[in-house]
Structure formats: structure tokens, C-alpha cells
C-alpha positions in Angstrom: 2.4 16.8 17.2 -0.6 16.5 18.5 -3.0 15.2 15.3 -6.2 14.2 17.4 -6.5 17.9 18.3 -10.1 19.4 17.7 -8.9 22.5 16.3 -12.5 24.0 16.0 -15.8 24.0 17.9 -17.6 22.4 14.5 -15.0 19.8 14.5 -16.5 18.8 17.4 -19.9 19.4 16.7 -19.8 17.7 13.3 -18.0 14.1 15.6 -20.9 14.2 18.2 -23.1 14.4 15.5 -22.0 12.2 12.7 -20.1 9.3 14.5 -20.5 5.7 14.3 -22.6 4.6 16.8 -22.0 0.9 18.2 -24.3 -0.5 20.9 -23.4 0.2 24.5 -21.2 -2.8 26.2 -22.3 -4.0 29.0 -20.6 -3.6 32.3 -18.2 -6.6 31.8 -17.1 -7.4 28.2 -15.7 -11.1 27.8 -13.0 -10.6 25.3 -13.1 -11.3 21.8 -10.0 -10.7 19.1 -9.2 -11.7 15.8 -5.3 -11.9 14.7 -4.5 -9.6 11.0 -0.8 -10.3 10.0 -2.3 -8.8 6.4 -0.4 -5.4 7.0 2.7 -7.0 9.3 6.2 -7.8 8.2 6.5 -10.5 11.2 3.8 -10.9 13.5 0.2 -9.5 13.6 -2.3 -6.6 14.9 -5.6 -7.6 16.8 -8.8 -6.1 16.7 -10.1 -6.9 20.1 -13.7 -6.5 22.0 -13.2 -6.3 25.6 -13.7 -3.7 28.7 -11.7 -1.1 27.6 -13.0 -0.5 23.9 -14.9 -2.9 21.4 -13.5 -2.1 18.1 -13.6 -5.4 16.8 -17.4 -5.1 16.6 -16.7 -2.1 14.9 -14.5 -3.5 11.6 -17.2 -6.4 11.7 -20.0 -3.7 11.1 -17.8 -2.2 8.6 -15.1 -4.2 7.5 -12.1 -4.2 5.1 -13.4 -3.0 1.9 -14.2 -0.1 3.8 -11.8 0.8 6.4 -8.7 -2.0 5.8 -6.7 -4.2 7.3 -5.4 -2.7 10.9 -1.9 -1.2 10.9 -1.2 -0.6 14.4 -1.6 -1.7 18.3 -4.2 0.0 20.3 -2.6 3.0 21.5 -4.3 6.0 24.4 -3.9 9.8 23.0 -4.8 12.4 24.2 -7.0 10.9 26.5 -9.0 8.4 23.8 -7.7 4.7 22.9 -7.0 4.7 19.5 -6.7 2.0 17.1 -5.3 3.0 13.3 -6.8 1.0 10.3 -5.6 1.4 6.3 -8.3 3.6 5.3 -8.9 5.5 8.7 -8.4 5.5 12.7 -10.5 4.7 15.1 -11.4 6.3 18.0 -13.2 4.8 21.4 -14.9 7.1 23.3 -15.7 5.9 27.0 -18.4 8.1 28.0 -20.5 7.2 25.7 -19.2 4.3 24.6 -19.4 4.4 21.6 -16.6 4.0 18.6 -16.0 6.8 16.4 -14.0 7.5 13.7 -11.4 10.9 13.6 -11.5 13.7 10.7 -8.1 12.3 9.9 -7.8 15.0 6.7 -8.5 17.7 9.3 -6.3 16.5 12.0 -3.2 16.1 9.1 -4.5 19.6 7.8 -4.0 21.1 10.7 -0.4 19.7 12.1 0.9 21.4 8.5 1.3 18.2 5.8 -1.2 19.7 3.4 2.1 20.4 1.2 3.5 16.4 1.3 -0.2 15.1 1.1 -0.2 17.6 -2.6 2.9 16.8 -3.8 3.1 13.1 -2.7 -0.2 11.7 -2.6 -2.6 14.5 -5.2 -4.3 15.4 -2.4 -6.6 19.0 -2.8 -5.8 21.5 -0.1 -8.2 22.0 2.4 -10.7 25.0 2.4 -10.3 27.6 4.7 -12.2 27.4 7.7 -14.6 30.3 7.1 -15.4 29.4 3.6 -18.7 27.5 5.4 -21.5 29.4 4.0 -24.0 30.2 6.5 -24.2 30.0 10.0 -27.0 27.1 10.4 -25.7 23.8 10.9 -28.2 22.7 7.8 -26.6 25.4 5.6 -23.2 24.4 6.2 -23.8 21.3 5.5 -25.9 21.4 2.6 -22.9 24.1 0.8 -20.4 21.5 1.2 -21.9 18.8 -0.5 -23.0 20.9 -3.1 -18.8 20.8 -3.6 -19.4 17.3 -5.2 -21.8 18.6 -8.1 -19.1 19.1 -10.6 -18.3 15.6 -11.1 -22.2 13.3 -11.0 -20.0 10.1 -10.3 -18.0 11.4 -6.9 -21.4 12.7 -6.0 -23.7 9.5 -6.8 -21.3 7.2 -4.9 -20.7 9.6 -1.5 -24.9 9.0 -1.0 -24.8 6.0 -2.9 -23.6 4.9 1.1 -26.3 6.0 3.6 -23.9 6.8 6.4 -21.8 9.4 4.5 -21.6 11.7 6.7 -20.3 8.8 9.1 -17.6 7.1 7.0 -16.3 10.2 5.0 -17.3 13.4 6.7 -18.0 16.8 4.4 -16.1 17.4 1.8 -13.5 20.3 2.1 -11.9 21.3 -0.7 -13.6 21.7 -4.5 -13.2 18.2 -7.4 -9.8 19.0 -8.3 -7.9 17.4 -11.5 -5.2 15.8 -11.1 -4.0 14.6 -13.7 -5.4 10.8 -14.7 -8.0 11.5 -12.0 -10.2 13.6 -10.2 -10.0 13.9 -6.3 -12.3 16.0 -3.3 -11.0 16.0 0.0 -13.3 15.3 2.3 -12.6 14.8 6.5 -11.8 11.7 6.5 -10.8 11.0 3.5 -10.0 11.4 -0.4 -12.5 10.5 -3.0 -11.2 9.8 -6.2 -12.5 9.1 -9.7 -10.0 8.0 -12.2 -10.2 9.3 -16.2 -8.0 6.6 -17.6 -7.3 2.7 -16.4 -4.6 2.2 -13.3 -3.6 -1.1 -11.8 -5.9 -0.6 -9.0 -9.0 0.7 -10.6 -10.8 0.9 -14.2 -11.4 4.3 -16.2 -14.8 5.7 -14.2 -14.3 3.8 -10.9 -13.8 6.1 -8.0 -11.9 4.8 -5.1 -11.4 5.5 -1.6 -7.9 6.8 -0.5 -6.2 4.6 2.6 -5.8 7.5 4.1 -4.4 5.5 7.4 -1.1 4.3 5.3 -1.1 7.6 4.0 -0.8 9.5 7.8 1.7 6.3 8.7 4.2 7.1 6.1 3.9 11.0 7.4 4.7 10.0 10.8 1.5 11.2 12.5 0.7 7.9 13.0 2.4 6.7 17.0 5.4 4.7 15.9 5.6 2.4 18.9 2.0 2.0 17.9 2.9 0.3 14.4 5.4 -2.3 15.3 2.9 -5.4 15.4 3.1 -8.0 17.8 5.6 -10.7 17.6 4.4 -14.7 16.5 5.0 -15.8 20.7 2.4 -12.8 22.0 -0.1 -13.9 19.4 -2.8 -16.7 19.8 -1.9 -19.8 18.1 -2.5 -18.9 14.2 -1.0 -20.0 11.1 -1.2 -17.3 7.8 -2.8 -18.3 4.7 -0.5 -18.4 1.9 -2.4 -17.0 -1.6 -3.5 -19.3 -4.0 -0.9 -20.4 -6.2 -1.5 -22.2 -9.9 0.0 -25.5 -9.9 3.7 -25.6 -11.1 3.7 -22.2 -11.1 7.2 -20.6 -10.3 8.4 -16.8 -11.0 11.6 -16.4 -11.8 12.4 -12.4 -11.0 16.0 -10.8 -12.2 17.6 -7.0 -10.1 19.4 -4.7 -11.6 19.2 -4.1 -14.7 18.1 -3.5 -17.3 21.9 -3.8 -19.3 23.1 -3.6 -22.7 25.2 -6.4 -22.2 22.8 -8.9 -20.4 19.4 -7.9 -20.4 19.0 -9.3 -23.9 20.0 -12.3 -23.5 18.0 -13.2 -20.6 14.9 -12.6 -22.8 16.7 -14.8 -25.5 17.1 -17.5 -22.8 13.8 -17.0 -21.4 12.0 -17.0 -25.2 14.0 -20.8 -25.9 11.8 -21.9 -22.8 8.3 -20.4 -23.3 9.6 -18.8 -20.1 8.2 -15.7 -18.1 9.7 -13.4 -15.4 9.7 -10.2 -13.8 12.7 -7.8 -14.1 12.7 -5.4 -11.1 15.2 -2.5 -12.9 16.7 0.3 -11.5 15.6 3.7 -12.5 18.9 4.8 -13.6 19.9 2.3 -15.5 16.3 2.3 -17.5 16.9 5.9 -18.0 19.8 5.1 -20.1 18.3 2.0 -21.5 14.8 2.6 -22.0 14.4 0.5 -25.4 15.5 -2.5 -23.5 12.2 -1.8 -21.3 10.1 -1.5 -24.0 11.7 -5.1 -25.5 11.1 -6.9 -21.8 7.5 -6.1 -21.7 6.7 -6.4 -25.8 8.1 -10.6 -24.5 5.1 -11.0 -22.1 7.3 -10.2 -18.9 6.7 -7.7 -16.0 8.9 -4.9 -14.8 9.0 -4.3 -11.2 10.3 -1.2 -9.3 13.8 -1.4 -7.5 14.4 2.1 -7.0 16.5 4.7 -8.8 20.3 4.1 -7.7 19.6 0.7 -5.8 20.3 2.5 -1.5 19.2 1.0 1.7 15.8 2.1 2.2 15.2 1.0 4.9 15.5 3.7 8.0 15.5 6.4 5.2 13.1 9.7 6.0 9.6 9.4 3.2 10.7 12.0 1.4 13.7 9.6 -0.2 11.8 6.9 -0.5 9.0 8.3 -2.3 11.9 10.1 -4.5 13.8 7.1 -4.9 10.5 5.3 -6.2 8.7 7.4 -8.1 11.7 9.2 -10.4 11.5 5.2 -11.6 8.0 4.6 -11.6 7.8 7.6 -13.9 10.3 5.7 -16.3 8.3 2.8 -16.1 5.5 4.5 -17.3 2.0 2.5 -18.5 4.3 -0.3 -18.1 4.7 -0.4 -14.8 2.7 -2.8 -12.4 2.9 -1.3 -8.9 5.5 -3.9 -7.2 8.1 -2.8 -5.8 11.6 -5.1 -4.6 13.3 -2.5 -1.7 17.1 -2.6 -2.5 19.1 -5.7 -0.3 15.4 -6.9 0.3 16.0 -4.9 3.4 12.7 -4.1 4.8 10.9 -3.0 8.4 7.3 -1.4 8.4 7.8 1.8 7.6 9.4 0.2 4.0 5.2 -1.4 3.6 3.8 1.6 4.5 5.8 4.0 2.8 5.0 1.5 0.1 1.8 1.2 0.5 1.3 4.9 0.4 2.6 5.4 -2.6 0.6 2.5 -4.5 3.3 -0.4 -4.5 3.1 -3.9 -3.4 6.3 -5.0 -1.7 7.2 -8.7 -4.1 10.6 -10.4 -1.7 11.8 -13.9 -2.4 11.5 -17.4 -1.7 14.9 -19.0 -3.3 18.1 -17.3 -3.5 20.1 -18.2 -6.6 23.4 -16.0 -5.1 24.6 -15.4 -8.6 26.0 -11.9 -7.7 28.2 -13.6 -5.4 29.1 -15.6 -8.6 30.0 -18.9 -6.8 30.0 -20.8 -9.7 27.6 -22.3 -12.3 27.4 -25.8 -10.6 25.7 -23.5 -7.3 23.8 -21.0 -8.9 21.9 -24.0 -10.4 21.9 -25.9 -7.2 20.9 -22.9 -5.0 17.4 -22.5 -7.2 16.5 -26.0 -8.3 17.4 -27.9 -5.2 15.1 -25.4 -3.3 12.0 -24.5 -5.3 8.7 -25.2 -4.6 4.9 -24.8 -6.2 4.9 -20.7 -6.1 7.9 -20.0 -5.3 9.7 -16.7 -6.1 13.3 -16.8 -7.6 15.5 -14.8 -7.5 18.6 -13.9 -10.2 19.7 -10.7 -11.5 20.8 -9.8 -15.3 22.4 -6.6 -14.1 25.1 -4.9 -11.6 28.6 -6.2 -13.3 29.8 -9.5 -14.7 26.7 -11.8 -15.2 28.1 -14.6 -18.0 27.5 -17.0 -14.4 23.4 -16.7 -14.6 23.5 -16.2 -18.4 25.8 -19.9 -18.2 22.9 -21.1 -15.4 19.8 -19.7 -16.5 19.5 -22.5 -19.2 20.0 -25.3 -17.4 17.8 -24.8 -14.3 14.7 -23.8 -17.0 15.2 -27.5 -18.4 15.4 -28.6 -15.6 12.6 -27.2 -13.6 10.6 -27.4 -17.4 11.4 -31.7 -16.9 10.2 -31.7 -13.4 6.7 -29.6 -14.9 6.8 -26.5 -14.0 5.9 -23.4 -15.8 7.0 -19.4 -15.0 5.0 -16.8 -14.9 5.9 -12.5 -14.1 4.8 -12.3 -10.5 3.7 -8.6 -11.7 2.7 -7.7 -15.0 
């Protein structure tokens, strides 16, 4: 697969004329790097300015709100140095020492990904190349930009960016209805206007698709480049944990809902004014959907634990999406867009697949080991002896006999409440 091939002379012209230009590098540039850990399971990615390329200066100009965080190391593709980010791919042109953004969605079209983009990412199909109106370059630009006119908010968002051609490219589809939003495809991204509120956007808001994440999920980026640098190969750095309200713990329950256990867990939580997050299996939720309503009505969060509890690590994206989206559809408006992969088994592809579907992965800090049924005292000790402010606690309300969990839970809540902790849902 050659994702970065330029298919037509027009694409080359657009890349040349509408590139994002950076100052020329000096003959010898002192290396300057920043470490990013946001998309790495373990370790991180560096973005650098050096004698080979000046990606860091480009990143500092655009910022994470426009390009996202790095998804890859640098890699070479057809004579160019590349680096993938959540929202796009940077490309270094040595001939004039400039950074350009790849026409990512043009290349995904060329490499045959349109059916998957439509099925899983609500991406409109690309217009045929001969749909461009006129032979004059200015006429082509005007005709393509006119595709935005049917949706004023999309049009205004596009033109509000003084470098729209640089950042987005030209529209390559009409505006299409995708259910809860309308979308228009561009050379380098997809713009989405939301008709109803979703976890990441309010009704009427316009968002920019994470094109780099989509390309990663589709297997369109070099696998070796996606492996983060281990900590030993990175300059000294300390990841900064997210802020957590003092004295807050996050109880989570996996593998439900269960008709014997879930209701009893909810009653115990009510007695201690505790809130939790339930990571549910689709196959159980489909049968006991009234429990989902009860969980949410009592102030708890609902997360996604797949449909049938398979090992998601190492599966194809299609299998991953089928498992996750089936459960997500059942959760409906109560979906918190939090995902916990079964068995806690993850790799870098798990993260990118989840992100491509709009999910954030939630792991845990403190394991009760209740699934082993080690005895009530052991479950209590495993939790109360190993928590700290902000800790996410793993327990189970489904998949078998949970009598020990039900007996241990009140003791855990009593002890930790007396220590001054409160319990909130990590996802809601």
C-alpha cells in the first residue's frame, strides 16, 4: 500500500500552492525536541527540529487543538520524512525545506478505503476527479468551496480559518446527512456539524475529524513507526497525572449487568451515597436492558466492555468495531464513550482503534481480584490497602458467583468512607 502517492497533477499543484510554509532551516540546526506521552501506552513520541526536518516549529505554530498529539515516530515514505498526528500527517519537503500537510483523505480514497470510511466513520464518499467544474484553477477552487454553501455553519467554520486551504484543503464531497450530524469531506479532513448533543460536541457545533487516528485504525500508517519510544530511549520526563478532586475514588464494575447481582450492588452503593461506573457487556445488556436504565437513573455511569468479552488486542479493526459499536448502540444516550477492553489486554492498536470510534480507554489502579473469589477478607484488603486519591478500583458484578463481592463491598465502602473518601463515577 502506498498511502502517500499523488494520483493526479492537480493534487500535486494543490500541495505546492497550498502548503503550510515554514521558514527555511539554517545549514546546521541545533536539535530541539519535545516529548509527548498522550497517545502512547508506554513511553512516548518526540517532535523535533533538527538538520533533517523542522516538525516542532510547525507543531508549535499550529498546536494540539489543530493537529492533535503525535501518533508516530518520524518515518520515511517515498523519499519524504513524515510524522503522523491525531488530526493529520506532516511531510517535510527537503527541496525547499518546508512542512506540508498530506492530502490524507485523498490518499485514503486512492487506496480504496472509502467503504470502510463510510461504514465505520460516517465519511462521505469522494466526488470523482472529473466532477471539478472548469479548467481554470480559480474556477475549480470556487466550485469546490461552493459545496459548503448548503450549510452556513460549516461554511463559516471553514472560512473563519484564514489558512483553510492549507489546513483543510478543498471540499471533495457535498454535505451529506449522517444521522446525528452532517459532514463534508475535504482533502485533508472531514468537517462535522452536530444536529444533537454528543459527549464531545454540543448541538450546532462544528468539529474536525481525527484523520490521523482514522488512518492508523485502518492500517494506512507504517506499523513500525507507530511503536512509541520506550522510556529508556527518551530524555528524562515525568508524566503529569490529570487533576483529581481530593479524596475521590472511582469504583468500577465489569461484566454485567446481571439479574442476580447488579441490583444488589446498586442497593449497597445507595446506602453509602456512592456512585460508580458499570462497564457492561452487550450480550448481557441486550437481555437485561432495564438494569441499564436503573444504573443510570441512580446516578452511575455506563461504560463499554465489548459485546462478548473477547480478547480485543490483536484483532482486526472490523472485529474491534463490531464488538464495541454493538454495545455502544445499546447504551444509546447513556453511553459515556468510555471503553475497558476485556482482560485489560491492550496494545497501541487498541488505543488507536478506540480513539477512531470516539472512545477513551479506562484501565484501573487497584484490583480487588474478586473474580478469583479469594475470600471476603482478601477482597477487602486488596482494595483498602492499595487505594490513593484518584484511584480507579476494579470489581465485578457479572460473570458468575459474586457473593464474596457483595459481602465485601459494604465493608470496603464503610472503611474508605470513614477515611474521608467519596465515590464518584469515572465516566458518566
